[in-house]
C-alpha positions, 0 to 999 in steps of 0.5 A: 327725508322731510316731506309735505306729506306726513305719511306713505300710507298706513304701513308702519309707524314708529312713535314716542309715547308723547306723540302716541298720546296726542294721536290718541287724544285727537283721533276721534271723531274720524272724518277721512280716509286713514292715511289722509286723516293722519296727514291731517292730524300730523299738521294740526298737532305740528308732529314732525314726520319723516320716512326713509327711502328705501323703505325699512320694512321687509316683505317676505314671500308668503307660500300658501299651504291652502289646497 
């Protein structure tokens, strides 16, 4: 699904090497909240960004061992 927004928070990214290098080279100076800043960078660098619904990330219940 193509979106006007570039990401759904900073939960998970799957990048190729070229995209990772572009982001690395342009990340500093950091000037906003991380997810908003990544949206700005994706637009500035003309990066194609998609997400899936439902999410491909699974959350497992964590049982605490703390007393």
